[in-house]
Biotite code that builds the C-alpha atoms (Angstrom):
import biotite.structure as struc

atoms = struc.array([
    struc.Atom([34.238, 139.275, 159.273], chain_id="A", res_id=1, res_name="UNK", atom_name="CA", element="C"),
    struc.Atom([33.150, 137.836, 162.617], chain_id="A", res_id=2, res_name="UNK", atom_name="CA", element="C"),
    struc.Atom([35.211, 135.141, 164.277], chain_id="A", res_id=3, res_name="UNK", atom_name="CA", element="C"),
    struc.Atom([35.243, 133.475, 167.666], chain_id="A", res_id=4, res_name="UNK", atom_name="CA", element="C"),
    struc.Atom([38.383, 132.626, 169.626], chain_id="A", res_id=5, res_name="UNK", atom_name="CA", element="C"),
    struc.Atom([36.767, 129.458, 170.955], chain_id="A", res_id=6, res_name="UNK", atom_name="CA", element="C"),
    struc.Atom([35.690, 128.041, 167.576], chain_id="A", res_id=7, res_name="UNK", atom_name="CA", element="C"),
    struc.Atom([37.500, 124.993, 166.233], chain_id="A", res_id=8, res_name="UNK", atom_name="CA", element="C"),
    struc.Atom([39.410, 124.161, 169.412], chain_id="A", res_id=9, res_name="UNK", atom_name="CA", element="C"),
    struc.Atom([41.035, 120.814, 168.745], chain_id="A", res_id=10, res_name="UNK", atom_name="CA", element="C"),
    struc.Atom([43.164, 119.589, 171.668], chain_id="A", res_id=11, res_name="UNK", atom_name="CA", element="C"),
    struc.Atom([45.887, 117.285, 170.373], chain_id="A", res_id=12, res_name="UNK", atom_name="CA", element="C"),
    struc.Atom([48.208, 115.503, 172.816], chain_id="A", res_id=13, res_name="UNK", atom_name="CA", element="C"),
    struc.Atom([50.722, 115.090, 169.985], chain_id="A", res_id=14, res_name="UNK", atom_name="CA", element="C"),
    struc.Atom([51.108, 118.710, 168.925], chain_id="A", res_id=15, res_name="UNK", atom_name="CA", element="C"),
    struc.Atom([50.137, 122.223, 169.902], chain_id="A", res_id=16, res_name="UNK", atom_name="CA", element="C"),
    struc.Atom([47.820, 124.168, 167.611], chain_id="A", res_id=17, res_name="UNK", atom_name="CA", element="C"),
    struc.Atom([48.936, 127.660, 166.538], chain_id="A", res_id=18, res_name="UNK", atom_name="CA", element="C"),
    struc.Atom([46.516, 129.955, 164.683], chain_id="A", res_id=19, res_name="UNK", atom_name="CA", element="C"),
    struc.Atom([47.422, 133.495, 163.647], chain_id="A", res_id=20, res_name="UNK", atom_name="CA", element="C"),
    struc.Atom([44.461, 135.757, 164.393], chain_id="A", res_id=21, res_name="UNK", atom_name="CA", element="C"),
    struc.Atom([45.998, 139.040, 163.230], chain_id="A", res_id=22, res_name="UNK", atom_name="CA", element="C"),
    struc.Atom([49.298, 139.917, 161.625], chain_id="A", res_id=23, res_name="UNK", atom_name="CA", element="C"),
    struc.Atom([50.576, 143.422, 160.911], chain_id="A", res_id=24, res_name="UNK", atom_name="CA", element="C"),
    struc.Atom([54.081, 144.881, 160.612], chain_id="A", res_id=25, res_name="UNK", atom_name="CA", element="C"),
    struc.Atom([55.614, 144.590, 164.079], chain_id="A", res_id=26, res_name="UNK", atom_name="CA", element="C"),
    struc.Atom([52.573, 142.776, 165.537], chain_id="A", res_id=27, res_name="UNK", atom_name="CA", element="C"),
    struc.Atom([51.232, 139.223, 165.490], chain_id="A", res_id=28, res_name="UNK", atom_name="CA", element="C"),
    struc.Atom([48.384, 137.863, 167.625], chain_id="A", res_id=29, res_name="UNK", atom_name="CA", element="C"),
    struc.Atom([47.971, 134.114, 167.843], chain_id="A", res_id=30, res_name="UNK", atom_name="CA", element="C"),
    struc.Atom([45.828, 131.551, 169.595], chain_id="A", res_id=31, res_name="UNK", atom_name="CA", element="C"),
    struc.Atom([47.655, 128.541, 171.018], chain_id="A", res_id=32, res_name="UNK", atom_name="CA", element="C"),
    struc.Atom([45.960, 125.334, 172.145], chain_id="A", res_id=33, res_name="UNK", atom_name="CA", element="C"),
    struc.Atom([48.185, 123.173, 174.360], chain_id="A", res_id=34, res_name="UNK", atom_name="CA", element="C"),
    struc.Atom([47.424, 119.648, 175.538], chain_id="A", res_id=35, res_name="UNK", atom_name="CA", element="C"),
    struc.Atom([50.215, 118.722, 177.927], chain_id="A", res_id=36, res_name="UNK", atom_name="CA", element="C"),
    struc.Atom([53.105, 119.902, 175.743], chain_id="A", res_id=37, res_name="UNK", atom_name="CA", element="C"),
    struc.Atom([56.373, 121.184, 177.204], chain_id="A", res_id=38, res_name="UNK", atom_name="CA", element="C"),
    struc.Atom([59.584, 122.596, 175.791], chain_id="A", res_id=39, res_name="UNK", atom_name="CA", element="C"),
    struc.Atom([62.117, 119.944, 174.825], chain_id="A", res_id=40, res_name="UNK", atom_name="CA", element="C"),
    struc.Atom([64.778, 119.218, 177.463], chain_id="A", res_id=41, res_name="UNK", atom_name="CA", element="C"),
    struc.Atom([67.494, 121.878, 177.320], chain_id="A", res_id=42, res_name="UNK", atom_name="CA", element="C"),
    struc.Atom([65.528, 124.080, 174.879], chain_id="A", res_id=43, res_name="UNK", atom_name="CA", element="C"),
    struc.Atom([65.045, 127.798, 175.647], chain_id="A", res_id=44, res_name="UNK", atom_name="CA", element="C"),
    struc.Atom([63.009, 130.267, 173.599], chain_id="A", res_id=45, res_name="UNK", atom_name="CA", element="C"),
    struc.Atom([65.096, 133.330, 172.698], chain_id="A", res_id=46, res_name="UNK", atom_name="CA", element="C"),
    struc.Atom([62.783, 135.428, 170.559], chain_id="A", res_id=47, res_name="UNK", atom_name="CA", element="C"),
    struc.Atom([63.692, 138.636, 168.693], chain_id="A", res_id=48, res_name="UNK", atom_name="CA", element="C"),
    struc.Atom([60.249, 140.120, 169.465], chain_id="A", res_id=49, res_name="UNK", atom_name="CA", element="C"),
    struc.Atom([58.618, 140.715, 172.829], chain_id="A", res_id=50, res_name="UNK", atom_name="CA", element="C"),
    struc.Atom([55.643, 138.531, 173.702], chain_id="A", res_id=51, res_name="UNK", atom_name="CA", element="C"),
    struc.Atom([52.640, 139.219, 175.908], chain_id="A", res_id=52, res_name="UNK", atom_name="CA", element="C"),
    struc.Atom([50.786, 136.024, 176.800], chain_id="A", res_id=53, res_name="UNK", atom_name="CA", element="C"),
    struc.Atom([47.385, 135.598, 178.454], chain_id="A", res_id=54, res_name="UNK", atom_name="CA", element="C"),
    struc.Atom([46.253, 132.220, 179.721], chain_id="A", res_id=55, res_name="UNK", atom_name="CA", element="C"),
    struc.Atom([42.547, 131.961, 178.897], chain_id="A", res_id=56, res_name="UNK", atom_name="CA", element="C"),
    struc.Atom([41.907, 128.468, 180.259], chain_id="A", res_id=57, res_name="UNK", atom_name="CA", element="C"),
    struc.Atom([43.834, 125.613, 181.818], chain_id="A", res_id=58, res_name="UNK", atom_name="CA", element="C"),
    struc.Atom([47.154, 125.866, 183.634], chain_id="A", res_id=59, res_name="UNK", atom_name="CA", element="C"),
    struc.Atom([50.764, 126.183, 182.566], chain_id="A", res_id=60, res_name="UNK", atom_name="CA", element="C"),
    struc.Atom([54.148, 126.860, 184.056], chain_id="A", res_id=61, res_name="UNK", atom_name="CA", element="C"),
    struc.Atom([56.803, 129.029, 182.433], chain_id="A", res_id=62, res_name="UNK", atom_name="CA", element="C"),
    struc.Atom([60.417, 129.080, 183.545], chain_id="A", res_id=63, res_name="UNK", atom_name="CA", element="C"),
    struc.Atom([62.789, 131.944, 182.859], chain_id="A", res_id=64, res_name="UNK", atom_name="CA", element="C"),
    struc.Atom([66.478, 131.109, 182.615], chain_id="A", res_id=65, res_name="UNK", atom_name="CA", element="C"),
    struc.Atom([67.331, 133.853, 185.128], chain_id="A", res_id=66, res_name="UNK", atom_name="CA", element="C"),
    struc.Atom([64.854, 132.575, 187.767], chain_id="A", res_id=67, res_name="UNK", atom_name="CA", element="C"),
    struc.Atom([65.261, 129.487, 189.945], chain_id="A", res_id=68, res_name="UNK", atom_name="CA", element="C"),
    struc.Atom([61.639, 128.311, 189.887], chain_id="A", res_id=69, res_name="UNK", atom_name="CA", element="C"),
    struc.Atom([58.907, 128.211, 187.239], chain_id="A", res_id=70, res_name="UNK", atom_name="CA", element="C"),
    struc.Atom([55.926, 130.561, 187.388], chain_id="A", res_id=71, res_name="UNK", atom_name="CA", element="C"),
    struc.Atom([52.535, 128.867, 187.588], chain_id="A", res_id=72, res_name="UNK", atom_name="CA", element="C"),
    struc.Atom([49.886, 130.463, 185.374], chain_id="A", res_id=73, res_name="UNK", atom_name="CA", element="C"),
    struc.Atom([46.148, 129.946, 185.745], chain_id="A", res_id=74, res_name="UNK", atom_name="CA", element="C"),
    struc.Atom([43.247, 131.287, 183.688], chain_id="A", res_id=75, res_name="UNK", atom_name="CA", element="C"),
    struc.Atom([43.421, 135.081, 183.644], chain_id="A", res_id=76, res_name="UNK", atom_name="CA", element="C"),
    struc.Atom([47.164, 135.295, 184.373], chain_id="A", res_id=77, res_name="UNK", atom_name="CA", element="C"),
    struc.Atom([49.373, 137.116, 181.891], chain_id="A", res_id=78, res_name="UNK", atom_name="CA", element="C"),
    struc.Atom([53.077, 137.800, 181.347], chain_id="A", res_id=79, res_name="UNK", atom_name="CA", element="C"),
    struc.Atom([55.027, 140.312, 179.307], chain_id="A", res_id=80, res_name="UNK", atom_name="CA", element="C"),
    struc.Atom([58.232, 138.684, 178.090], chain_id="A", res_id=81, res_name="UNK", atom_name="CA", element="C"),
    struc.Atom([60.840, 141.113, 176.772], chain_id="A", res_id=82, res_name="UNK", atom_name="CA", element="C"),
    struc.Atom([62.722, 140.267, 173.597], chain_id="A", res_id=83, res_name="UNK", atom_name="CA", element="C"),
    struc.Atom([65.576, 137.775, 174.084], chain_id="A", res_id=84, res_name="UNK", atom_name="CA", element="C"),
    struc.Atom([64.574, 136.838, 177.641], chain_id="A", res_id=85, res_name="UNK", atom_name="CA", element="C"),
    struc.Atom([65.217, 133.117, 177.603], chain_id="A", res_id=86, res_name="UNK", atom_name="CA", element="C"),
    struc.Atom([62.256, 131.052, 178.767], chain_id="A", res_id=87, res_name="UNK", atom_name="CA", element="C"),
    struc.Atom([60.695, 127.639, 178.395], chain_id="A", res_id=88, res_name="UNK", atom_name="CA", element="C"),
    struc.Atom([57.332, 125.947, 178.931], chain_id="A", res_id=89, res_name="UNK", atom_name="CA", element="C"),
    struc.Atom([57.675, 123.550, 181.868], chain_id="A", res_id=90, res_name="UNK", atom_name="CA", element="C"),
    struc.Atom([54.098, 122.215, 181.780], chain_id="A", res_id=91, res_name="UNK", atom_name="CA", element="C"),
    struc.Atom([50.650, 122.686, 180.288], chain_id="A", res_id=92, res_name="UNK", atom_name="CA", element="C"),
    struc.Atom([47.317, 121.149, 181.263], chain_id="A", res_id=93, res_name="UNK", atom_name="CA", element="C"),
    struc.Atom([45.334, 119.115, 178.750], chain_id="A", res_id=94, res_name="UNK", atom_name="CA", element="C"),
    struc.Atom([42.939, 122.020, 178.095], chain_id="A", res_id=95, res_name="UNK", atom_name="CA", element="C"),
    struc.Atom([45.253, 125.028, 177.960], chain_id="A", res_id=96, res_name="UNK", atom_name="CA", element="C"),
    struc.Atom([44.303, 127.974, 175.760], chain_id="A", res_id=97, res_name="UNK", atom_name="CA", element="C"),
    struc.Atom([46.644, 130.932, 175.280], chain_id="A", res_id=98, res_name="UNK", atom_name="CA", element="C"),
    struc.Atom([46.425, 134.282, 173.561], chain_id="A", res_id=99, res_name="UNK", atom_name="CA", element="C"),
    struc.Atom([49.904, 135.438, 172.524], chain_id="A", res_id=100, res_name="UNK", atom_name="CA", element="C"),
    struc.Atom([50.738, 138.914, 171.253], chain_id="A", res_id=101, res_name="UNK", atom_name="CA", element="C"),
    struc.Atom([54.165, 139.161, 169.590], chain_id="A", res_id=102, res_name="UNK", atom_name="CA", element="C"),
    struc.Atom([55.311, 142.742, 169.112], chain_id="A", res_id=103, res_name="UNK", atom_name="CA", element="C"),
    struc.Atom([58.359, 144.790, 168.234], chain_id="A", res_id=104, res_name="UNK", atom_name="CA", element="C"),
    struc.Atom([59.880, 146.161, 171.397], chain_id="A", res_id=105, res_name="UNK", atom_name="CA", element="C"),
    struc.Atom([61.097, 149.707, 171.073], chain_id="A", res_id=106, res_name="UNK", atom_name="CA", element="C"),
    struc.Atom([63.764, 151.211, 173.239], chain_id="A", res_id=107, res_name="UNK", atom_name="CA", element="C"),
    struc.Atom([62.425, 153.941, 175.559], chain_id="A", res_id=108, res_name="UNK", atom_name="CA", element="C"),
])
């Protein structure tokens, strides 16, 4: 089956769009379309899996609880977020497209 990451992009100022592209035990790849969304005040993600995110278009800022300032991401920037590292989305542009890879983090 052929598919295209850029098909069916529907920016929605009211809600982000999450589409699972691939799901296997210990691995999930999703496309996220953001249109100005942010994390709710006081909310922090604390995920049991690690997450690698790539910003494909637009801009966003991510803040980690253990850092004083948010990190600005532009197209091409990526982050590897270890499991349980508390973070939040401070801002997204109206045309932000992410690729997120959620994976089981193994101890080395």
